[in-house]
C-alpha positions, 0 to 999 in steps of 0.5 A: 070810138068805144072808149071808157068815159074819162079815159085820156084819148090821143088822136093821131096827127097827120103830117102838119097837124098837132096831136090832140089829147082829151078826156072821152065822154065829156059831152055825155057828162055835160048833157046828162046822156048815159055812156054808150048812148048816142047824144040826141040832136036836140041836146047837141044843138042846145050844147052848141048854143050854150044851153048847158054852159060854156064848157059844154059849148066848147065840148060840142064845138070840139066834137063837131069840128075836130072829131068829125073832121079827123074821120071819127 
């Protein structure tokens, strides 16, 4: 997904699902990774474990479970 950081993004919903709206680039900002670069696996794992704070942990769970699950 090539979207400018901070841009509001809405994912299409399949039948029986709700639309999801979020700001792009939140996990990049929380982990200190420059926009346009892939977040390293070590930083993703640290974010999931809460090493960057509770907000980053929630963003990492969202990226892992929702974005990947919807065919991102």
